[in-house]
mmCIF file of the protein (N, C-alpha, C, O) and its ligand, coordinates in Angstrom:
data_MODEL
# 
_entry.id   MODEL 
# 
loop_
_entity.id 
_entity.type 
_entity.pdbx_number_of_molecules 
1 polymer     1 
2 non-polymer 1 
# 
_entity_poly.entity_id                      1 
_entity_poly.type                           'polypeptide(L)' 
_entity_poly.nstd_linkage                   no 
_entity_poly.nstd_monomer                   no 
_entity_poly.pdbx_seq_one_letter_code       MVVQTQRDEVTWYKCEACGLMFDAKDDARQHESDCDGEDPSYIQ 
_entity_poly.pdbx_seq_one_letter_code_can   MVVQTQRDEVTWYKCEACGLMFDAKDDARQHESDCDGEDPSYIQ 
_entity_poly.pdbx_strand_id                 A 
# 
loop_
_entity_poly_seq.entity_id 
_entity_poly_seq.num 
_entity_poly_seq.mon_id 
_entity_poly_seq.hetero 
1 1  MET n 
1 2  VAL n 
1 3  VAL n 
1 4  GLN n 
1 5  THR n 
1 6  GLN n 
1 7  ARG n 
1 8  ASP n 
1 9  GLU n 
1 10 VAL n 
1 11 THR n 
1 12 TRP n 
1 13 TYR n 
1 14 LYS n 
1 15 CYS n 
1 16 GLU n 
1 17 ALA n 
1 18 CYS n 
1 19 GLY n 
1 20 LEU n 
1 21 MET n 
1 22 PHE n 
1 23 ASP n 
1 24 ALA n 
1 25 LYS n 
1 26 ASP n 
1 27 ASP n 
1 28 ALA n 
1 29 ARG n 
1 30 GLN n 
1 31 HIS n 
1 32 GLU n 
1 33 SER n 
1 34 ASP n 
1 35 CYS n 
1 36 ASP n 
1 37 GLY n 
1 38 GLU n 
1 39 ASP n 
1 40 PRO n 
1 41 SER n 
1 42 TYR n 
1 43 ILE n 
1 44 GLN n 
# 
loop_
_struct_asym.id 
_struct_asym.entity_id 
A 1 
B 2 
# 
loop_
_chem_comp.id 
_chem_comp.type 
_chem_comp.mon_nstd_flag 
ALA 'L-peptide linking' y 
ARG 'L-peptide linking' y 
ASP 'L-peptide linking' y 
CYS 'L-peptide linking' y 
GLN 'L-peptide linking' y 
GLU 'L-peptide linking' y 
GLY 'peptide linking'   y 
HIS 'L-peptide linking' y 
ILE 'L-peptide linking' y 
LEU 'L-peptide linking' y 
LYS 'L-peptide linking' y 
MET 'L-peptide linking' y 
PHE 'L-peptide linking' y 
PRO 'L-peptide linking' y 
SER 'L-peptide linking' y 
THR 'L-peptide linking' y 
TRP 'L-peptide linking' y 
TYR 'L-peptide linking' y 
VAL 'L-peptide linking' y 
ZN  non-polymer         . 
# 
_pdbx_entity_nonpoly.entity_id   2 
_pdbx_entity_nonpoly.name        ? 
_pdbx_entity_nonpoly.comp_id     ZN 
# 
_pdbx_nonpoly_scheme.asym_id         B 
_pdbx_nonpoly_scheme.entity_id       2 
_pdbx_nonpoly_scheme.mon_id          ZN 
_pdbx_nonpoly_scheme.ndb_seq_num     1 
_pdbx_nonpoly_scheme.pdb_seq_num     101 
_pdbx_nonpoly_scheme.auth_seq_num    101 
_pdbx_nonpoly_scheme.pdb_mon_id      ZN 
_pdbx_nonpoly_scheme.auth_mon_id     ZN 
_pdbx_nonpoly_scheme.pdb_strand_id   A 
_pdbx_nonpoly_scheme.pdb_ins_code    . 
# 
loop_
_atom_site.group_PDB 
_atom_site.id 
_atom_site.type_symbol 
_atom_site.label_atom_id 
_atom_site.label_alt_id 
_atom_site.label_comp_id 
_atom_site.label_asym_id 
_atom_site.label_entity_id 
_atom_site.label_seq_id 
_atom_site.pdbx_PDB_ins_code 
_atom_site.Cartn_x 
_atom_site.Cartn_y 
_atom_site.Cartn_z 
_atom_site.occupancy 
_atom_site.B_iso_or_equiv 
_atom_site.pdbx_formal_charge 
_atom_site.auth_seq_id 
_atom_site.auth_comp_id 
_atom_site.auth_asym_id 
_atom_site.auth_atom_id 
_atom_site.pdbx_PDB_model_num 
ATOM   1   N  N  . MET A 1 1  ? 164.848 44.713 107.006 1.00 0.00 ? 1   MET A N  1 
ATOM   2   C  CA . MET A 1 1  ? 163.408 44.854 107.203 1.00 0.00 ? 1   MET A CA 1 
ATOM   3   C  C  . MET A 1 1  ? 163.087 46.166 107.889 1.00 0.00 ? 1   MET A C  1 
ATOM   4   O  O  . MET A 1 1  ? 163.786 46.530 108.834 1.00 0.00 ? 1   MET A O  1 
ATOM   5   N  N  . VAL A 1 2  ? 162.051 46.907 107.457 1.00 0.00 ? 2   VAL A N  1 
ATOM   6   C  CA . VAL A 1 2  ? 161.683 48.147 108.074 1.00 0.00 ? 2   VAL A CA 1 
ATOM   7   C  C  . VAL A 1 2  ? 160.534 47.868 109.044 1.00 0.00 ? 2   VAL A C  1 
ATOM   8   O  O  . VAL A 1 2  ? 159.535 47.238 108.698 1.00 0.00 ? 2   VAL A O  1 
ATOM   9   N  N  . VAL A 1 3  ? 160.720 48.375 110.300 1.00 0.00 ? 3   VAL A N  1 
ATOM   10  C  CA . VAL A 1 3  ? 159.657 48.234 111.298 1.00 0.00 ? 3   VAL A CA 1 
ATOM   11  C  C  . VAL A 1 3  ? 159.139 49.628 111.686 1.00 0.00 ? 3   VAL A C  1 
ATOM   12  O  O  . VAL A 1 3  ? 159.865 50.620 111.741 1.00 0.00 ? 3   VAL A O  1 
ATOM   13  N  N  . GLN A 1 4  ? 157.834 49.621 111.949 1.00 0.00 ? 4   GLN A N  1 
ATOM   14  C  CA . GLN A 1 4  ? 157.197 50.895 112.329 1.00 0.00 ? 4   GLN A CA 1 
ATOM   15  C  C  . GLN A 1 4  ? 157.270 50.993 113.860 1.00 0.00 ? 4   GLN A C  1 
ATOM   16  O  O  . GLN A 1 4  ? 157.047 50.010 114.566 1.00 0.00 ? 4   GLN A O  1 
ATOM   17  N  N  . THR A 1 5  ? 157.577 52.161 114.343 1.00 0.00 ? 5   THR A N  1 
ATOM   18  C  CA . THR A 1 5  ? 157.655 52.357 115.782 1.00 0.00 ? 5   THR A CA 1 
ATOM   19  C  C  . THR A 1 5  ? 157.087 53.735 116.185 1.00 0.00 ? 5   THR A C  1 
ATOM   20  O  O  . THR A 1 5  ? 157.165 54.705 115.432 1.00 0.00 ? 5   THR A O  1 
ATOM   21  N  N  . GLN A 1 6  ? 156.520 53.779 117.390 1.00 0.00 ? 6   GLN A N  1 
ATOM   22  C  CA . GLN A 1 6  ? 155.867 54.993 117.881 1.00 0.00 ? 6   GLN A CA 1 
ATOM   23  C  C  . GLN A 1 6  ? 156.673 55.614 118.995 1.00 0.00 ? 6   GLN A C  1 
ATOM   24  O  O  . GLN A 1 6  ? 157.097 54.925 119.923 1.00 0.00 ? 6   GLN A O  1 
ATOM   25  N  N  . ARG A 1 7  ? 156.886 56.913 118.908 1.00 0.00 ? 7   ARG A N  1 
ATOM   26  C  CA . ARG A 1 7  ? 157.702 57.628 119.930 1.00 0.00 ? 7   ARG A CA 1 
ATOM   27  C  C  . ARG A 1 7  ? 157.180 59.085 120.039 1.00 0.00 ? 7   ARG A C  1 
ATOM   28  O  O  . ARG A 1 7  ? 157.175 59.826 119.057 1.00 0.00 ? 7   ARG A O  1 
ATOM   29  N  N  . ASP A 1 8  ? 156.759 59.458 121.209 1.00 0.00 ? 8   ASP A N  1 
ATOM   30  C  CA . ASP A 1 8  ? 156.158 60.736 121.410 1.00 0.00 ? 8   ASP A CA 1 
ATOM   31  C  C  . ASP A 1 8  ? 155.084 61.073 120.444 1.00 0.00 ? 8   ASP A C  1 
ATOM   32  O  O  . ASP A 1 8  ? 154.980 62.184 119.924 1.00 0.00 ? 8   ASP A O  1 
ATOM   33  N  N  . GLU A 1 9  ? 154.254 60.028 120.213 1.00 0.00 ? 9   GLU A N  1 
ATOM   34  C  CA . GLU A 1 9  ? 153.086 60.151 119.336 1.00 0.00 ? 9   GLU A CA 1 
ATOM   35  C  C  . GLU A 1 9  ? 153.511 60.487 117.859 1.00 0.00 ? 9   GLU A C  1 
ATOM   36  O  O  . GLU A 1 9  ? 152.723 60.999 117.064 1.00 0.00 ? 9   GLU A O  1 
ATOM   37  N  N  . VAL A 1 10 ? 154.744 60.181 117.561 1.00 0.00 ? 10  VAL A N  1 
ATOM   38  C  CA . VAL A 1 10 ? 155.205 60.343 116.180 1.00 0.00 ? 10  VAL A CA 1 
ATOM   39  C  C  . VAL A 1 10 ? 155.632 58.954 115.691 1.00 0.00 ? 10  VAL A C  1 
ATOM   40  O  O  . VAL A 1 10 ? 156.318 58.201 116.382 1.00 0.00 ? 10  VAL A O  1 
ATOM   41  N  N  . THR A 1 11 ? 155.189 58.655 114.458 1.00 0.00 ? 11  THR A N  1 
ATOM   42  C  CA . THR A 1 11 ? 155.566 57.348 113.864 1.00 0.00 ? 11  THR A CA 1 
ATOM   43  C  C  . THR A 1 11 ? 156.869 57.397 113.159 1.00 0.00 ? 11  THR A C  1 
ATOM   44  O  O  . THR A 1 11 ? 157.096 58.259 112.310 1.00 0.00 ? 11  THR A O  1 
ATOM   45  N  N  . TRP A 1 12 ? 157.740 56.477 113.498 1.00 0.00 ? 12  TRP A N  1 
ATOM   46  C  CA . TRP A 1 12 ? 159.038 56.419 112.879 1.00 0.00 ? 12  TRP A CA 1 
ATOM   47  C  C  . TRP A 1 12 ? 159.157 55.053 112.139 1.00 0.00 ? 12  TRP A C  1 
ATOM   48  O  O  . TRP A 1 12 ? 158.425 54.106 112.425 1.00 0.00 ? 12  TRP A O  1 
ATOM   49  N  N  . TYR A 1 13 ? 160.074 55.004 111.217 1.00 0.00 ? 13  TYR A N  1 
ATOM   50  C  CA . TYR A 1 13 ? 160.343 53.772 110.469 1.00 0.00 ? 13  TYR A CA 1 
ATOM   51  C  C  . TYR A 1 13 ? 161.792 53.432 110.676 1.00 0.00 ? 13  TYR A C  1 
ATOM   52  O  O  . TYR A 1 13 ? 162.690 54.205 110.343 1.00 0.00 ? 13  TYR A O  1 
ATOM   53  N  N  . LYS A 1 14 ? 162.002 52.256 111.234 1.00 0.00 ? 14  LYS A N  1 
ATOM   54  C  CA . LYS A 1 14 ? 163.361 51.875 111.609 1.00 0.00 ? 14  LYS A CA 1 
ATOM   55  C  C  . LYS A 1 14 ? 163.895 50.757 110.758 1.00 0.00 ? 14  LYS A C  1 
ATOM   56  O  O  . LYS A 1 14 ? 163.190 49.780 110.506 1.00 0.00 ? 14  LYS A O  1 
ATOM   57  N  N  . CYS A 1 15 ? 165.124 50.878 110.310 1.00 0.00 ? 15  CYS A N  1 
ATOM   58  C  CA . CYS A 1 15 ? 165.807 49.812 109.602 1.00 0.00 ? 15  CYS A CA 1 
ATOM   59  C  C  . CYS A 1 15 ? 166.227 48.796 110.672 1.00 0.00 ? 15  CYS A C  1 
ATOM   60  O  O  . CYS A 1 15 ? 167.074 49.119 111.506 1.00 0.00 ? 15  CYS A O  1 
ATOM   61  N  N  . GLU A 1 16 ? 165.675 47.601 110.678 1.00 0.00 ? 16  GLU A N  1 
ATOM   62  C  CA . GLU A 1 16 ? 166.032 46.593 111.657 1.00 0.00 ? 16  GLU A CA 1 
ATOM   63  C  C  . GLU A 1 16 ? 167.524 46.152 111.590 1.00 0.00 ? 16  GLU A C  1 
ATOM   64  O  O  . GLU A 1 16 ? 168.126 45.771 112.595 1.00 0.00 ? 16  GLU A O  1 
ATOM   65  N  N  . ALA A 1 17 ? 168.070 46.220 110.394 1.00 0.00 ? 17  ALA A N  1 
ATOM   66  C  CA . ALA A 1 17 ? 169.349 45.724 110.190 1.00 0.00 ? 17  ALA A CA 1 
ATOM   67  C  C  . ALA A 1 17 ? 170.420 46.558 110.886 1.00 0.00 ? 17  ALA A C  1 
ATOM   68  O  O  . ALA A 1 17 ? 171.316 45.997 111.517 1.00 0.00 ? 17  ALA A O  1 
ATOM   69  N  N  . CYS A 1 18 ? 170.348 47.892 110.783 1.00 0.00 ? 18  CYS A N  1 
ATOM   70  C  CA . CYS A 1 18 ? 171.393 48.757 111.341 1.00 0.00 ? 18  CYS A CA 1 
ATOM   71  C  C  . CYS A 1 18 ? 170.836 49.719 112.398 1.00 0.00 ? 18  CYS A C  1 
ATOM   72  O  O  . CYS A 1 18 ? 171.627 50.361 113.089 1.00 0.00 ? 18  CYS A O  1 
ATOM   73  N  N  . GLY A 1 19 ? 169.545 49.845 112.552 1.00 0.00 ? 19  GLY A N  1 
ATOM   74  C  CA . GLY A 1 19 ? 168.959 50.643 113.609 1.00 0.00 ? 19  GLY A CA 1 
ATOM   75  C  C  . GLY A 1 19 ? 168.713 52.120 113.224 1.00 0.00 ? 19  GLY A C  1 
ATOM   76  O  O  . GLY A 1 19 ? 168.300 52.911 114.072 1.00 0.00 ? 19  GLY A O  1 
ATOM   77  N  N  . LEU A 1 20 ? 168.953 52.482 112.004 1.00 0.00 ? 20  LEU A N  1 
ATOM   78  C  CA . LEU A 1 20 ? 168.702 53.838 111.547 1.00 0.00 ? 20  LEU A CA 1 
ATOM   79  C  C  . LEU A 1 20 ? 167.153 54.129 111.582 1.00 0.00 ? 20  LEU A C  1 
ATOM   80  O  O  . LEU A 1 20 ? 166.348 53.257 111.255 1.00 0.00 ? 20  LEU A O  1 
ATOM   81  N  N  . MET A 1 21 ? 166.794 55.294 111.960 1.00 0.00 ? 21  MET A N  1 
ATOM   82  C  CA . MET A 1 21 ? 165.376 55.641 111.990 1.00 0.00 ? 21  MET A CA 1 
ATOM   83  C  C  . MET A 1 21 ? 165.054 56.755 111.001 1.00 0.00 ? 21  MET A C  1 
ATOM   84  O  O  . MET A 1 21 ? 165.850 57.665 110.769 1.00 0.00 ? 21  MET A O  1 
ATOM   85  N  N  . PHE A 1 22 ? 163.851 56.650 110.424 1.00 0.00 ? 22  PHE A N  1 
ATOM   86  C  CA . PHE A 1 22 ? 163.414 57.647 109.409 1.00 0.00 ? 22  PHE A CA 1 
ATOM   87  C  C  . PHE A 1 22 ? 162.000 58.058 109.783 1.00 0.00 ? 22  PHE A C  1 
ATOM   88  O  O  . PHE A 1 22 ? 161.251 57.314 110.416 1.00 0.00 ? 22  PHE A O  1 
ATOM   89  N  N  . ASP A 1 23 ? 161.662 59.288 109.361 1.00 0.00 ? 23  ASP A N  1 
ATOM   90  C  CA . ASP A 1 23 ? 160.286 59.787 109.643 1.00 0.00 ? 23  ASP A CA 1 
ATOM   91  C  C  . ASP A 1 23 ? 159.376 59.519 108.441 1.00 0.00 ? 23  ASP A C  1 
ATOM   92  O  O  . ASP A 1 23 ? 158.167 59.737 108.513 1.00 0.00 ? 23  ASP A O  1 
ATOM   93  N  N  . ALA A 1 24 ? 159.955 59.052 107.348 1.00 0.00 ? 24  ALA A N  1 
ATOM   94  C  CA . ALA A 1 24 ? 159.149 58.752 106.146 1.00 0.00 ? 24  ALA A CA 1 
ATOM   95  C  C  . ALA A 1 24 ? 159.433 57.307 105.758 1.00 0.00 ? 24  ALA A C  1 
ATOM   96  O  O  . ALA A 1 24 ? 160.579 56.858 105.727 1.00 0.00 ? 24  ALA A O  1 
ATOM   97  N  N  . LYS A 1 25 ? 158.325 56.581 105.457 1.00 0.00 ? 25  LYS A N  1 
ATOM   98  C  CA . LYS A 1 25 ? 158.430 55.205 105.151 1.00 0.00 ? 25  LYS A CA 1 
ATOM   99  C  C  . LYS A 1 25 ? 159.203 55.008 103.867 1.00 0.00 ? 25  LYS A C  1 
ATOM   100 O  O  . LYS A 1 25 ? 159.993 54.071 103.751 1.00 0.00 ? 25  LYS A O  1 
ATOM   101 N  N  . ASP A 1 26 ? 158.978 55.904 102.876 1.00 0.00 ? 26  ASP A N  1 
ATOM   102 C  CA . ASP A 1 26 ? 159.669 55.778 101.640 1.00 0.00 ? 26  ASP A CA 1 
ATOM   103 C  C  . ASP A 1 26 ? 161.179 55.912 101.802 1.00 0.00 ? 26  ASP A C  1 
ATOM   104 O  O  . ASP A 1 26 ? 161.952 55.236 101.123 1.00 0.00 ? 26  ASP A O  1 
ATOM   105 N  N  . ASP A 1 27 ? 161.595 56.815 102.735 1.00 0.00 ? 27  ASP A N  1 
ATOM   106 C  CA . ASP A 1 27 ? 163.031 57.006 102.985 1.00 0.00 ? 27  ASP A CA 1 
ATOM   107 C  C  . ASP A 1 27 ? 163.573 55.737 103.605 1.00 0.00 ? 27  ASP A C  1 
ATOM   108 O  O  . ASP A 1 27 ? 164.671 55.303 103.257 1.00 0.00 ? 27  ASP A O  1 
ATOM   109 N  N  . ALA A 1 28 ? 162.843 55.142 104.500 1.00 0.00 ? 28  ALA A N  1 
ATOM   110 C  CA . ALA A 1 28 ? 163.283 53.939 105.141 1.00 0.00 ? 28  ALA A CA 1 
ATOM   111 C  C  . ALA A 1 28 ? 163.448 52.778 104.148 1.00 0.00 ? 28  ALA A C  1 
ATOM   112 O  O  . ALA A 1 28 ? 164.424 52.027 104.165 1.00 0.00 ? 28  ALA A O  1 
ATOM   113 N  N  . ARG A 1 29 ? 162.471 52.687 103.317 1.00 0.00 ? 29  ARG A N  1 
ATOM   114 C  CA . ARG A 1 29 ? 162.505 51.584 102.307 1.00 0.00 ? 29  ARG A CA 1 
ATOM   115 C  C  . ARG A 1 29 ? 163.687 51.792 101.315 1.00 0.00 ? 29  ARG A C  1 
ATOM   116 O  O  . ARG A 1 29 ? 164.363 50.843 100.918 1.00 0.00 ? 29  ARG A O  1 
ATOM   117 N  N  . GLN A 1 30 ? 163.892 53.012 100.956 1.00 0.00 ? 30  GLN A N  1 
ATOM   118 C  CA . GLN A 1 30 ? 164.956 53.344 100.066 1.00 0.00 ? 30  GLN A CA 1 
ATOM   119 C  C  . GLN A 1 30 ? 166.323 53.016 100.729 1.00 0.00 ? 30  GLN A C  1 
ATOM   120 O  O  . GLN A 1 30 ? 167.212 52.439 100.102 1.00 0.00 ? 30  GLN A O  1 
ATOM   121 N  N  . HIS A 1 31 ? 166.448 53.393 101.978 1.00 0.00 ? 31  HIS A N  1 
ATOM   122 C  CA . HIS A 1 31 ? 167.652 53.069 102.726 1.00 0.00 ? 31  HIS A CA 1 
ATOM   123 C  C  . HIS A 1 31 ? 167.857 51.524 102.807 1.00 0.00 ? 31  HIS A C  1 
ATOM   124 O  O  . HIS A 1 31 ? 168.964 51.013 102.642 1.00 0.00 ? 31  HIS A O  1 
ATOM   125 N  N  . GLU A 1 32 ? 166.767 50.838 103.060 1.00 0.00 ? 32  GLU A N  1 
ATOM   126 C  CA . GLU A 1 32 ? 166.837 49.386 103.207 1.00 0.00 ? 32  GLU A CA 1 
ATOM   127 C  C  . GLU A 1 32 ? 167.436 48.678 102.009 1.00 0.00 ? 32  GLU A C  1 
ATOM   128 O  O  . GLU A 1 32 ? 168.174 47.703 102.151 1.00 0.00 ? 32  GLU A O  1 
ATOM   129 N  N  . SER A 1 33 ? 167.103 49.188 100.806 1.00 0.00 ? 33  SER A N  1 
ATOM   130 C  CA . SER A 1 33 ? 167.624 48.581 99.624  1.00 0.00 ? 33  SER A CA 1 
ATOM   131 C  C  . SER A 1 33 ? 169.117 48.801 99.418  1.00 0.00 ? 33  SER A C  1 
ATOM   132 O  O  . SER A 1 33 ? 169.777 48.076 98.673  1.00 0.00 ? 33  SER A O  1 
ATOM   133 N  N  . ASP A 1 34 ? 169.645 49.851 100.119 1.00 0.00 ? 34  ASP A N  1 
ATOM   134 C  CA . ASP A 1 34 ? 171.082 50.157 100.072 1.00 0.00 ? 34  ASP A CA 1 
ATOM   135 C  C  . ASP A 1 34 ? 171.835 49.645 101.298 1.00 0.00 ? 34  ASP A C  1 
ATOM   136 O  O  . ASP A 1 34 ? 173.065 49.669 101.320 1.00 0.00 ? 34  ASP A O  1 
ATOM   137 N  N  . CYS A 1 35 ? 171.114 49.185 102.312 1.00 0.00 ? 35  CYS A N  1 
ATOM   138 C  CA . CYS A 1 35 ? 171.715 48.931 103.570 1.00 0.00 ? 35  CYS A CA 1 
ATOM   139 C  C  . CYS A 1 35 ? 172.594 47.670 103.511 1.00 0.00 ? 35  CYS A C  1 
ATOM   140 O  O  . CYS A 1 35 ? 172.233 46.643 102.936 1.00 0.00 ? 35  CYS A O  1 
ATOM   141 N  N  . ASP A 1 36 ? 173.779 47.812 104.148 1.00 0.00 ? 36  ASP A N  1 
ATOM   142 C  CA . ASP A 1 36 ? 174.698 46.712 104.214 1.00 0.00 ? 36  ASP A CA 1 
ATOM   143 C  C  . ASP A 1 36 ? 174.556 45.882 105.494 1.00 0.00 ? 36  ASP A C  1 
ATOM   144 O  O  . ASP A 1 36 ? 175.190 44.841 105.660 1.00 0.00 ? 36  ASP A O  1 
ATOM   145 N  N  . GLY A 1 37 ? 173.699 46.383 106.392 1.00 0.00 ? 37  GLY A N  1 
ATOM   146 C  CA . GLY A 1 37 ? 173.591 45.770 107.721 1.00 0.00 ? 37  GLY A CA 1 
ATOM   147 C  C  . GLY A 1 37 ? 172.744 44.505 107.788 1.00 0.00 ? 37  GLY A C  1 
ATOM   148 O  O  . GLY A 1 37 ? 172.651 43.829 108.812 1.00 0.00 ? 37  GLY A O  1 
ATOM   149 N  N  . GLU A 1 38 ? 172.132 44.223 106.637 1.00 0.00 ? 38  GLU A N  1 
ATOM   150 C  CA . GLU A 1 38 ? 171.156 43.109 106.708 1.00 0.00 ? 38  GLU A CA 1 
ATOM   151 C  C  . GLU A 1 38 ? 171.875 41.734 106.656 1.00 0.00 ? 38  GLU A C  1 
ATOM   152 O  O  . GLU A 1 38 ? 172.933 41.573 106.047 1.00 0.00 ? 38  GLU A O  1 
ATOM   153 N  N  . ASP A 1 39 ? 171.243 40.777 107.321 1.00 0.00 ? 39  ASP A N  1 
ATOM   154 C  CA . ASP A 1 39 ? 171.709 39.423 107.313 1.00 0.00 ? 39  ASP A CA 1 
ATOM   155 C  C  . ASP A 1 39 ? 173.172 39.273 107.658 1.00 0.00 ? 39  ASP A C  1 
ATOM   156 O  O  . ASP A 1 39 ? 173.957 38.827 106.822 1.00 0.00 ? 39  ASP A O  1 
ATOM   157 N  N  . PRO A 1 40 ? 173.553 39.626 108.847 1.00 0.00 ? 40  PRO A N  1 
ATOM   158 C  CA . PRO A 1 40 ? 174.974 39.402 109.291 1.00 0.00 ? 40  PRO A CA 1 
ATOM   159 C  C  . PRO A 1 40 ? 175.239 37.988 109.535 1.00 0.00 ? 40  PRO A C  1 
ATOM   160 O  O  . PRO A 1 40 ? 175.008 37.466 110.626 1.00 0.00 ? 40  PRO A O  1 
ATOM   161 N  N  . SER A 1 41 ? 175.752 37.319 108.467 1.00 0.00 ? 41  SER A N  1 
ATOM   162 C  CA . SER A 1 41 ? 175.860 35.833 108.601 1.00 0.00 ? 41  SER A CA 1 
ATOM   163 C  C  . SER A 1 41 ? 176.968 35.416 109.540 1.00 0.00 ? 41  SER A C  1 
ATOM   164 O  O  . SER A 1 41 ? 177.061 34.240 109.892 1.00 0.00 ? 41  SER A O  1 
ATOM   165 N  N  . TYR A 1 42 ? 177.824 36.358 109.963 1.00 0.00 ? 42  TYR A N  1 
ATOM   166 C  CA . TYR A 1 42 ? 178.868 36.004 110.924 1.00 0.00 ? 42  TYR A CA 1 
ATOM   167 C  C  . TYR A 1 42 ? 178.381 35.940 112.318 1.00 0.00 ? 42  TYR A C  1 
ATOM   168 O  O  . TYR A 1 42 ? 179.104 35.492 113.208 1.00 0.00 ? 42  TYR A O  1 
ATOM   169 N  N  . ILE A 1 43 ? 177.084 36.404 112.563 1.00 0.00 ? 43  ILE A N  1 
ATOM   170 C  CA . ILE A 1 43 ? 176.505 36.228 113.853 1.00 0.00 ? 43  ILE A CA 1 
ATOM   171 C  C  . ILE A 1 43 ? 175.613 35.003 113.943 1.00 0.00 ? 43  ILE A C  1 
ATOM   172 O  O  . ILE A 1 43 ? 174.630 34.878 113.213 1.00 0.00 ? 43  ILE A O  1 
ATOM   173 N  N  . GLN A 1 44 ? 175.963 34.117 114.834 1.00 0.00 ? 44  GLN A N  1 
ATOM   174 C  CA . GLN A 1 44 ? 175.168 32.863 114.973 1.00 0.00 ? 44  GLN A CA 1 
ATOM   175 C  C  . GLN A 1 44 ? 173.942 33.122 115.895 1.00 0.00 ? 44  GLN A C  1 
ATOM   176 O  O  . GLN A 1 44 ? 173.152 32.210 116.142 1.00 0.00 ? 44  GLN A O  1 
HETATM 177 ZN ZN . ZN  B 2 .  ? 169.995 49.959 107.545 1.00 0.00 2 101 ZN  A ZN 1 
# 
């Protein structure tokens, strides 16, 4: 999931799964579809 976050009056888009941050929402969403960090089923 991509979350929007504000830092120094700049909006960033963060991949919740792995913590990577992007300055463009499209980049974040594209990363999200490739991200392996989502749904870590081994963590209870
Ligand atoms: Zn990610």
